[in-house]
C-alpha positions in Angstrom: 27.4 -36.5 -228.8 26.8 -34.4 -232.0 24.6 -31.5 -232.8 22.4 -31.4 -235.9 19.9 -28.6 -236.8 18.6 -27.7 -233.4 18.7 -31.3 -232.1 21.0 -32.7 -229.5 21.8 -36.3 -230.1 23.0 -38.6 -227.3 23.4 -42.3 -227.6 20.0 -43.8 -226.9 18.2 -40.4 -226.4 16.7 -38.1 -228.9 15.7 -34.6 -227.7 14.0 -32.0 -229.8 14.9 -28.4 -228.7 12.4 -26.7 -231.0 9.6 -26.9 -228.4 7.9 -30.1 -229.6 6.8 -32.6 -227.0 8.0 -36.1 -227.0 5.9 -39.1 -225.9 7.3 -42.1 -224.3 5.5 -45.5 -224.8 3.9 -46.9 -221.6 6.0 -50.0 -221.9 9.2 -48.0 -221.5 11.2 -48.8 -218.4 13.1 -46.3 -216.3 16.6 -47.7 -215.5 17.6 -47.8 -211.9 21.0 -46.5 -210.8 22.8 -47.9 -207.7 25.0 -45.4 -205.9 27.8 -47.0 -203.9 28.0 -46.2 -200.2 25.8 -46.6 -197.1 22.1 -46.6 -197.5 20.3 -43.4 -196.5 17.5 -44.0 -194.0 14.9 -41.3 -194.0 14.0 -39.8 -190.6 10.2 -39.8 -190.1 8.9 -37.1 -187.8 5.3 -37.0 -186.6 3.2 -34.2 -187.9 2.4 -31.8 -185.2 -0.7 -29.8 -186.0 -0.6 -26.1 -185.5 -3.2 -25.1 -182.9 -4.6 -21.6 -183.4 -5.3 -19.7 -180.2 -8.9 -19.2 -179.6 -10.5 -17.0 -176.9 -14.2 -17.7 -176.8 -16.2 -16.3 -173.9 -19.7 -17.8 -174.7 -23.1 -17.4 -173.3 -22.9 -21.0 -172.2 -26.3 -21.5 -170.5 -29.4 -19.7 -169.3 -31.7 -21.6 -166.9 -34.3 -21.0 -164.2 -34.9 -22.6 -160.8 -38.2 -22.4 -158.8 -37.3 -21.0 -155.4 -40.8 -21.2 -153.9 -44.5 -21.7 -154.7 -47.3 -19.5 -153.3 -49.4 -21.8 -151.2 -52.5 -19.7 -151.8 -52.1 -19.5 -155.6 -50.7 -22.5 -157.5 -49.7 -20.4 -160.5 -47.5 -18.0 -158.5 -44.1 -18.3 -156.9 -40.5 -17.0 -157.0 -37.8 -18.1 -159.5 -34.1 -17.5 -160.0 -32.8 -16.9 -163.5 -29.1 -17.9 -163.9 -26.9 -17.3 -166.9 -23.4 -18.8 -167.2 -20.6 -17.3 -169.3 -17.7 -19.7 -170.0 -14.5 -19.4 -172.0 -14.9 -22.5 -174.3 -11.7 -21.5 -176.2 -8.2 -22.8 -175.7 -6.6 -19.5 -174.6 -7.1 -17.0 -171.8 -9.3 -14.0 -172.6 -7.7 -10.8 -171.2 -9.2 -7.4 -171.7 -9.7 -4.0 -170.2 -12.9 -4.5 -168.1 -14.5 -1.6 -169.9 -14.3 -3.4 -173.3 -16.2 -6.7 -172.6 -19.1 -7.6 -170.4 -21.9 -10.0 -169.8 -25.5 -8.9 -169.5 -28.5 -10.7 -168.2 -31.7 -8.9 -169.2 -35.5 -9.2 -169.0 -37.3 -8.4 -172.2 -41.1 -7.6 -172.0 -43.3 -9.8 -174.2 -44.7 -6.7 -175.9 -41.1 -6.0 -177.2 -39.2 -2.9 -176.6 -36.1 -2.2 -174.6 -35.2 -4.8 -171.9 -34.1 -4.2 -168.4 -30.6 -5.3 -167.3 -31.0 -7.4 -164.2 -27.4 -8.5 -163.7 -24.1 -7.6 -165.4 -20.4 -8.3 -165.0 -17.3 -7.0 -166.7 -15.1 -9.6 -168.3 -11.4 -8.8 -167.6 -9.8 -12.2 -167.4 -11.3 -15.6 -168.2 -9.0 -18.7 -168.4 -9.9 -21.6 -170.8 -12.7 -23.7 -169.2 -13.5 -21.3 -166.5 -16.9 -19.7 -166.1 -18.9 -17.3 -163.9 -22.7 -16.9 -163.2 -25.0 -14.0 -163.4 -28.3 -14.4 -161.6 -31.4 -12.6 -160.3 -34.6 -13.6 -158.5 -38.1 -12.4 -159.4 -41.7 -13.2 -158.7 -43.4 -15.4 -161.4 -47.0 -16.1 -162.3 -47.8 -18.8 -164.9 -51.3 -17.3 -165.4 -49.7 -14.2 -167.0 -50.8 -14.3 -170.6 -47.7 -12.7 -172.1 -44.7 -13.5 -169.9 -41.3 -11.9 -170.5 -38.2 -13.6 -171.9 -34.7 -13.4 -170.7 -31.4 -13.0 -172.6 -27.8 -13.6 -171.7 -25.5 -11.6 -173.9 -21.7 -11.3 -174.1 -21.0 -7.8 -175.5 -17.9 -6.0 -176.7 -16.9 -2.4 -177.5 -17.2 -1.8 -181.2 -13.5 -1.2 -181.6 -12.2 -4.2 -179.7 -10.8 -5.9 -182.8 -8.9 -2.7 -183.7 -6.9 -2.4 -180.6 -3.4 -3.9 -180.3 -4.6 -6.5 -177.8 -5.1 -9.9 -179.6 -5.9 -11.5 -176.2 -9.4 -9.9 -176.2 -10.5 -11.0 -179.7 -13.5 -13.4 -179.6 -12.8 -16.2 -182.1 -16.5 -17.2 -182.4 -19.2 -14.5 -182.0 -22.0 -17.0 -182.9 -22.3 -18.2 -179.3 -22.6 -14.9 -177.5 -26.3 -15.0 -176.9 -28.8 -17.3 -175.1 -32.5 -16.9 -174.6 -35.0 -18.3 -172.1 -38.7 -17.7 -172.9 -41.5 -17.3 -170.4 -43.2 -20.2 -172.1 -40.2 -22.4 -171.3 -40.5 -21.4 -167.6 -44.3 -22.0 -167.6 -43.8 -25.5 -169.1 -41.3 -26.3 -166.3 -43.5 -25.0 -163.5 -44.3 -27.8 -161.0 
């Protein structure tokens, strides 16, 4: 090996240390080197995906059931409105009962504030478990502007700022369901 004006010369190798790039023809072959000794067999381990914990109390469904028909008036009867809240996440939701609740409300067709017909605090909800909220009311399909009903999962505004990560909803896009009076009228039989 000898040194010559910023170049290091090795037998069969020329390296320029002045910052110039060297190109190697595509036909060049890289020599293989055999190391004596036992062959090394790589251990292949399956990739285990990291599953993020997700607590997701959702407004799962909002339905109605006809309880009775008025025999004297075909358009009148009694219905039951049922909302179901379900944790569709993969982890248990655990909260102070004052921080999370489910509300089933009736909203007048004219708009304005609704009336809460049923509510329940959400303190603990395991994955896959659910609970219903329901109420019964008289119904008349001849009513020109029937009310609508909403099921809403609500939280205290500061729930994400407390130190409890077990009460953070991972998906707030499924916290509301709506059932319109028109949907009930179409299902009246």
